[in-house]
C-alpha positions in Angstrom: -15.7 -20.1 -48.4 -17.7 -23.1 -47.0 -18.9 -21.8 -43.7 -20.3 -25.2 -42.7 -16.8 -26.7 -42.8 -15.1 -23.8 -41.1 -13.4 -24.7 -37.8 -15.0 -23.1 -34.7 -11.7 -21.5 -33.8 -11.6 -19.7 -37.2 -15.0 -18.1 -36.5 -15.1 -14.3 -35.9 -15.2 -13.4 -32.2 -18.1 -11.4 -31.0 -18.1 -8.7 -28.3 -19.6 -11.2 -25.9 -16.8 -13.7 -26.6 -14.2 -11.0 -25.9 -16.0 -10.0 -22.7 -16.1 -13.7 -21.5 -12.4 -14.0 -22.1 -11.7 -10.8 -20.3 -13.8 -12.1 -17.3 -11.6 -15.2 -17.1 -8.5 -13.1 -17.1 -9.9 -10.8 -14.4 -10.6 -13.9 -12.3 -7.1 -15.2 -12.9 -5.5 -11.9 -11.8 -7.7 -11.7 -8.6 -6.7 -15.3 -7.8 -2.9 -14.6 -8.3 -2.6 -16.8 -11.4 -1.5 -13.9 -13.5 0.7 -10.9 -12.7 -0.5 -7.4 -13.4 1.8 -7.2 -16.4 0.6 -10.6 -17.7 -3.0 -9.5 -17.3 -2.4 -6.2 -19.1 -0.7 -7.9 -22.0 -3.5 -10.5 -22.4 -6.3 -7.9 -22.1 -4.7 -6.0 -24.9 -4.7 -9.2 -26.9 -8.4 -9.8 -26.1 -9.6 -6.5 -27.6 -7.3 -6.9 -30.6 -8.6 -10.4 -31.4 -10.7 -10.9 -34.4 -11.3 -14.6 -34.3 -11.9 -17.3 -31.6 -8.5 -18.8 -32.6 -6.9 -15.6 -31.3 -8.8 -15.6 -28.1 -8.3 -19.2 -27.1 -4.5 -19.1 -26.4 -5.0 -16.1 -24.1 -6.8 -18.3 -21.5 -5.7 -21.9 -22.5 -3.5 -22.3 -19.4 -6.2 -21.0 -17.0 -8.6 -23.5 -15.2 -11.7 -21.2 -15.6 -11.4 -21.6 -19.4 -12.1 -25.3 -19.1 -15.1 -25.0 -16.7 -18.7 -25.0 -17.8 -20.0 -21.4 -18.1 -22.7 -22.1 -15.5 -20.1 -23.2 -13.0 -18.2 -19.9 -13.0 -21.1 -17.5 -13.5 -22.5 -16.3 -10.1 -26.0 -15.1 -9.5 -26.5 -11.4 -10.3 -26.0 -9.0 -7.4 -29.2 -7.5 -5.9 -30.5 -4.3 -7.4 -31.2 -2.8 -4.0 -29.6 -3.1 -0.6 -31.1 -5.7 1.8 -33.6 -4.2 4.2 -32.0 -3.0 7.4 -28.4 -3.7 6.3 -27.4 -0.2 5.4 -28.2 2.5 8.0 -30.0 5.8 6.9 -27.3 7.9 8.5 -24.0 8.4 6.6 -20.7 7.2 8.0 -19.0 9.9 6.0 -20.0 13.1 4.2 -18.0 14.5 1.3 -18.9 18.1 0.5 -17.7 20.3 -2.4 -19.2 23.8 -2.6 -17.5 25.9 -5.2 -14.5 23.5 -4.7 -13.4 19.9 -5.1 -13.4 17.0 -2.7 -11.4 13.7 -3.4 -11.5 10.4 -1.5 -9.0 7.9 -2.7 -6.2 5.6 -1.7 -6.3 3.2 1.3 -9.4 4.1 3.2 -12.1 2.2 5.0 -15.4 2.3 3.3 -18.4 2.7 5.6 -21.8 1.3 4.9 -23.1 4.6 3.7 -21.3 7.7 2.2 -23.0 10.9 1.2 -21.5 13.1 -1.5 -22.7 16.7 -2.1 -21.3 18.7 -5.1 -22.7 22.2 -5.4 -20.9 24.1 -8.1 -18.1 21.8 -7.4 -16.8 18.2 -7.9 -16.5 15.1 -5.7 -14.4 12.2 -6.7 -14.7 8.9 -4.9 -12.1 6.2 -5.9 -12.7 2.8 -4.3 -10.0 1.0 -6.3 -7.6 0.8 -3.2 -10.2 1.1 -0.5 -10.7 -1.4 2.4 -14.1 -3.0 2.2 -15.5 -4.3 5.5 -19.1 -4.6 4.4 -20.7 -6.6 1.6 -23.2 -3.8 0.9 -22.1 -0.2 0.5 -24.3 2.7 -0.4 -23.1 6.0 -1.9 -25.8 8.7 -2.0 -24.8 11.5 -4.4 -26.3 14.9 -4.9 -24.9 17.0 -7.8 -26.3 20.6 -8.2 -24.5 22.4 -10.9 -21.6 20.1 -10.1 -20.3 16.5 -10.6 -19.9 13.3 -8.6 -17.6 10.6 -10.0 -17.4 7.1 -8.4 -14.7 4.6 -9.5 -14.9 1.0 -8.3 -12.4 -2.0 -8.7 -13.4 -4.6 -11.2 -13.9 -7.4 -8.6 -16.9 -5.8 -6.8 -20.4 -5.5 -8.2 -21.9 -2.1 -9.0 -25.6 -1.1 -9.0 -27.4 2.2 -9.2 -30.7 4.1 -9.1 -31.1 7.8 -9.6 -32.2 10.5 -11.9 -31.0 13.6 -13.7 -32.9 16.8 -13.9 -31.5 18.8 -16.8 -28.4 16.8 -15.9 -27.0 13.3 -16.3 -27.0 10.2 -14.1 -25.0 7.2 -15.3 -24.0 4.0 -13.5 -22.3 1.2 -15.4 -23.7 -2.1 -14.0 -21.0 -4.5 -13.0 -21.2 -8.1 -11.8 -18.2 -9.5 -9.9 -17.2 -13.1 -10.8 -17.2 -13.7 -7.0 -20.7 -14.1 -5.6 -19.6 -13.0 -2.1 -17.9 -9.8 -3.3 -19.2 -6.4 -2.0 -22.0 -4.6 -3.9 -21.7 -0.8 -4.3 -25.0 0.9 -4.8 -24.8 4.5 -6.2 -28.0 6.4 -5.8 -28.6 10.1 -6.3 -30.0 13.1 -8.1 -28.2 15.4 -10.5 -29.7 18.8 -11.1 -27.9 20.7 -13.9 -25.0 18.4 -13.0 -23.7 14.9 -13.4 -23.3 11.7 -11.4 -21.2 8.9 -12.9 -20.1 5.5 -11.5 -17.9 3.2 -13.5 -15.4 0.4 -13.0 -11.7 1.4 -13.0 -10.3 -1.0 -15.6 -7.4 -3.1 -14.4 -7.9 -2.3 -10.7 -8.7 -5.1 -8.2 -8.9 -5.4 -4.5 -6.5 -8.2 -4.0 -7.2 -9.0 -0.3 -11.0 -8.6 -0.6 -11.9 -11.9 1.1 -9.4 -11.3 3.9 -10.9 -7.9 4.6 -14.4 -9.2 4.8 -13.6 -12.3 6.8 -11.7 -10.2 9.4 -14.6 -7.8 9.8 -17.3 -10.5 9.9 -15.4 -12.7 12.3 -15.0 -15.7 9.9 
């Protein structure tokens, strides 16, 4: 095979190529250009694709596919909350001692939430939550227990913490929207676990309306 004469579309797709295509599809779903079913079908195609030729038809009808990468890639979210933006006192405390505590569904996320899991488990699901602040802190403490945080794919996710004979894991996530909220997950896991990850396929559809209403724009 003469690789020098091979068409670009016939080249093998890399993981980065698939991730870029998935980002375009996520943007299209958030903007209402794709339905949830269309997005799910195309995402399946993305991760089955072996070549660029298989990826290109999945986004050919979407404007973002024809933009320069620099035009659609926002600046990274900050690694820490802005000074003075998030208060030191929690708006809400979730406590699980020899039990479980779950926060999910349509709920208003405060600037700061504290989660305590002592021989128990705390689950925080933000995929349907109402965001009224651009910076949100979740402070987690897991002692022989677990704290799990799930966020929608159109927010940014950052974290800073440690595990003492336990595990602390935050999957960094950058929203395609530079004005999207940033969720900071901090904490300590002692003989326990803290985990924060995006919930694949979940988006806050009215994100901008929520923020504009709260901020008075």
